[in-house]
N, C-alpha and C positions, 0 to 999 in steps of 0.2 A: 114410177119413181122407185129407186133402190131402197132396200131396207137399211135404216140407219146403222152405221158401224160404231160399236162402242170402243172407248179407250180401254186399255188393259186394266185400269182400276175399276171398270165396270159401268161407267156412266155413259149414257147415250149422247151422241153429238149430232147436231144437224148437219145436213149435207150442204157445203158451200155452193153458192150460185155458180152455174156453169160446170159443175162436177157431179151432176146427178147420176152419171153412169159409172162412177168408181168411188170407193170409200175415201173419206177424208183421212189424211195421214198426219195431222198435227199431233204432237205429244203422244207418241206411240210407245213410250217406255212402259215396261211391266213393273208392277209394284210387288213388294214382298208378300202381300196378302192375297195375291191373285188367285191361286188354286193349289190343290194338291194333285200331283200327277204321278202316274206309274209307268215305268219303262215297259213297253210292249216287248215281251220275250227277254228282257234284260235282267229281270229279277231284282230290281232295286227301286225304291220309292224316293221321291224328292218332295220335300214338304213346302218349298217356297220357290218362286220364280223371281230372280233378282234382276234389277236393271243393269243393262250392259249394252254398250254400243259396239256392234260388230265391225270388222275391218271394212274399209271403203270398197265399193264395187264400181264397175264402170257405169257412167251416167248414160241414161237412155236418151236424153235430149237436153239442150242447154236451157230450155224454158221450163222443163218439167222438174219440180223439186223432188224427184225420186231418182233412183238408180236401180240397176238390175244386178242380181247375184245368182250364181248357179246353184241348183239343187244337186248335192253330191251324196255319194255313198261312201262311208268311211268309218274308222274306229273312233269312238268318242269317249272321253273320260270326264268325270266330274271331280273337281278339286275344291278343297277348302283351305284357306290360309290362316294360320294361327301363329301366336308368339311362342317362343321357346328359349331355353337356356342351354348353351353348349358347355359341357364340362367332362367329368370323368365318372364312370359308374362306380358306386360303392364308396364308403368312407369308413375309416378305421382310426381308433385311438389306441396307441400302444402305451402301456403303463408298466412300472416296476412292480412285480408281484410281491405279495406279502408272504413271508415264510409261514408254512403250516396252514395256509388257507388258499382257496382257489383264486388265482389272479383275476382281476377284473378289467373290463374295458368294454367299449361298445363300438359298434360300427354297422353300417348298412351293407350287407354282404352282396346282395344281388342287383343293386342299382335300381330296385323297383321304384317307380315314381311315387308311390304312396308313402314310402319311408317306413313301412310297417315291419319290415324284416330287420330284426336286431340280432347281433352276434357279439360274442365276447372275444376280445383280442387280448392276448397276454404277452408279457415280455419278462425278462429276467435280468438279474444283476451279473450273470456270468459266473466264472470261477466254479467252485464246487458247490453250487446251490446256495451260496450265501445270499442274504437278503439286503445287505447294505454294502456300500463301496463308493467309489468315485467314478463319475463319468469321464472316461479317457478318450472316447471317440464317438462322434455324432454325425449323422448324415447331413448333407446340404439340402436346402429347400429345392425341390425339383429333381432330386436324385432318384433314380429308379433302382430298387432293390429286388432282386429275383431269388428264386429258390436256391438254397444252399449258401447265400451270401450273407455277410455280416450286416445287421441292422444298426447296431451301435455296440459300444464296448464299455464294460465296467471293470475298473481296476486291471486294465490290460487284457481282459478276456472277452472275445467277441461273442455276441448273441446272434445266432443264425436264424434266418427266415426259412421256415419249412411250410409247405402247403397243407392245409387241413381246416375243416370247419369247427373242430373241437379244440378249444384252447388248452394249452398246457396247464395241468393242475397237480402234477406229481412227477417225481423222478421215475425214469423207466430203466429197467434192467432185466437181465435174462430170467426167464421163467414167468414173466408177466404176460397178460393178454388184455385186449380191449380195443375200443375204437381208436384211441390215441396211438396204440401200438400199430394198428393197421395203417394209420396215416404215416407214421414213421417209416414203415416198411415200403410203402408206395413211394415216398420221397427218396429213399436210398436207392431204389431201382431206377427211378426217373433221373437221378443224378449220376448214374453209372457206377455207383460204388459196389453194386452187386448185380448180377444178371437175373433175368426173370426166371430162368431155370434154377438158379441158386437160391432165390427167395421170391416166392409168389407175392406180387404187390397187393393181393387181396387178403393175405394172411394177417390174422390179428394176434399172432403169437411171437413173443420176443425170444428167439432161439440163438444158437451159436452163429448162424448166418447173419442175423441182425447185428449182433455184437461185432463181428468182423467188419461188416460194412460201415458201421458207425465209427469204428477206429479210423477208417479211411477218410470219412467226412471230418472228423475231429483233427486229423493230421493236416488236411487241406486248409483248415481255418487257423492252424497254429495252436490248437488246444491239446491238452494232455489226452492221450489215447487210453480211455478208461473202459471202453466197451459198454458203457452205460450212458444214459442221457440225464444228467443232473437237472433238477427242477430249476428253470431260469436260464438254462443254456441255449434255449431255442424259443422262438415265438411262432405259433401256428396261425396263419391267415389263409383265406381261400385262394389268394392269387398274388402275383407280383404287385408291388406298391410303388406309387410315386409320392414322395414326401411333400406334403403341402405346407407344413409348419413344424417347427421344433420347439418344444416347451422346455426341455432340459438345457443345462448350461455346462460346458466343459469345466471340469474341476470341482463341480458341485456334488454334494452327496447324493447318491442314488437311493432316495428314501422310498421305502415300500409304499406302493399306492400312488407314487408321483407319476404324472404324465410325462412321457418321453417325447413323443411326436404324434402328429396327426398326418394321415395319409389317405390317398384314394387308390383305386385300382389303376391300371394302365390302359383300361378300355375306354375309348372315347364314346360319349353318349350325349344325346340331346333329350331334354325333358320338355315336352310341348304341352301347352294348356289347351285342352279341347273343350269346346262348349258342351255342357252335359247333354244337351238335346241331340248332339251329333255323335254321342258315344256309340250307338248301335251301328253307325256307318263306318267307324274306324276300328279295324280289327288287326291283330297281329299278322304280319306278312304284307300289309298294305305298303305300297311304294310311295316314297316321299322325295321331295327335293328340298334341300336346306340352303337358304341364302345366308352366307357367312358374313361377319362384320366387315370383311374385305370387299364385299359385293359379289364375290364369286358364288356359284351354285354347285353343290355336290349332292349326289344321290344318297338315299338311306332307306331303311326298312323299319317299320313299326315292330317292336319286339314285345311290348306289353301295354295294356290299357288299364288304368286304375278303375276301381269301382266306387270309390268314395268321392263325392263332389265337394269342392271347396267354394265358399262364398267369395265373390269378387272383393278386392281391397276397398277399404273405405266404406264398409257396411253397405255394399251394393252400388257405390258410386264409381267403381272401377269399370273399365271398358276393355273389350277385346279388340283385335285388329280390325274387326268389322264395325266397331263403334258401339256394340251392345254391351250391356252390363248383365252378365249371367253367371251362374255357377259353372265351374269347370272341373274336369278330371284330368289327371296327368297321364301322358303317354310317353313311354320310353322308346327312343329311336336309336338304332345302330347305324353308324355311317358306313357306307360301302367302301369308301376310301378314307380311312382314319387319318392318313397323312395330310389330307386336304385341309384338315382343321388346324394344322400348324400348332402353335403354342397357346391358342386361345383357351381360356378357362373362365367359367362363369360368365360367358359372353352372351349378350342377347342376339337371337337369330330369328328369322322367319321361316316357317315350315309350310310347304305346300303339300297337302296330303291328298292322294288319289282315293276317293271314297267309293267310286263305282266306275265300271268300264263296260261298254257295249260295243260289239263288233258288227260290221256290215250294216251300219245304221244309215237311214235316209236323213240328211242333215240340211238345215237352212239357217241363215242368220237369225238370231233372236229378234232383231229389229224388223224382220219381215212379218212377224206375227201381228194379227189384228184380232179384236174380239167382237163378236156379235152375240145377241141374246142366246143363241143356240150353242155357242162355244167359239173355239178359235178357228181362224181361217188364214190362208195366205193368198196373195194376189199373183196369179201366174200370167206372165206376158207370153201370148201365143203369136201365131203368124200374123203378119200384116198389122202388127200393133194392137191386136185385140187382146184384152185382158179379162180374166174371169176369176172368181173366188173359188177356192177349194177348201172345204172343211178339213181340219187336221186334228189328230190326237197328239199330245205332247209326251215326250219321253225324257231322256237324260239331258241335262244342261251342262255345258262347258262354258262357264262365265269367262274364263281366261281367254278363250278364243272367240267368245261371242256367238256360240253356235248352240243349236238345240236339235234333238232327235224328233222327227215327226213321222206320222203315218197318215195317209189319206188316199181315198179312191181317186184315181186320175192324176196322182202326183208321182213323178219318177225322176231318177237322176238324169241330169242334162237339161232339164227345163230351167227357165229363168223366173225368179220371183222378184217382186217389186219391194224395194226398201227405200227409206228416205235418205237423201244425201246428207252426209254429216258435215 
């Protein structure tokens, strides 16, 4: 009599009458608590084996409640599916600066999922460094403002957007030096107001070349060519911006400290919520596919993974896409084709993240696995209908395809293994 074959959950089952020569195949699904397995030669560990029905295979006979599937050798990837939000990287608030003090503002510069990176964004009232005036031009929501363009105007004087991580906090003129001067020099070179040979973009000195180039920028904006940069005539931000909302009102006073607008960068980004237990498996550079609200799928790459876990909503009552309620960490994702995202903003998406890949793996359907007291086996269909059990070690799982990597003495590509008919 054959050794009783256990279900994947670990319980032994009696052999049905008339089937003493092969294992019983009822209820062969694997449970999440089955085992911890390590990829042979693949360098990755898998903590759970999840239930999945593999693709149908050709039936072995009309009366036999099983079918056959080939053992193959192929590349196999493991994926996890999580929820995410599609939006723009970075957020900035532009305010009217106060005369005689450092302008204030805040924004997330780098789009990091943790939101821990803060920067100060500054703006000015235009003119000759005055701190009050009237708003005479404001951008529209959704408008993109780039380097050297006007963000808004006060009393008819445009305020230019220049790139830099240090906010404006003083007027700049010939003879001065500092990080803010280096930013200005780099902007003037990038805008073509001076050549690299005429003014090194890494220079932190405000000399005659800076003054001459600044005259050209001021002329293009319709400003008086003073050869100096009055405090409030430019706002420094790390990148081009997309205006998300406007707080100021045309014709209203530009009061010092008043918010003018809120903006994001122009870089498309997805923030995905990763189960904290899966954090070690998700690393920068991991390939993903993003299912957009339109139903289309577009590729992307993980750019950052947070280190601080957040509790699920509702004091632990929240659930992930897999139905679990667990702490999560945020992962930033860059879309390979940003245009595919269209105009969606703060839109819910699903993200399929490839957590591990193994090449040239021996692969069988997950449903072909059986458990015995000594471990896992598959039933191989040989010549003349003879079937026999082959012990196997498990490797990487691809739940999406219903496949698992296996190794076992006497098992090779091209053989047929027995699976239940679905």
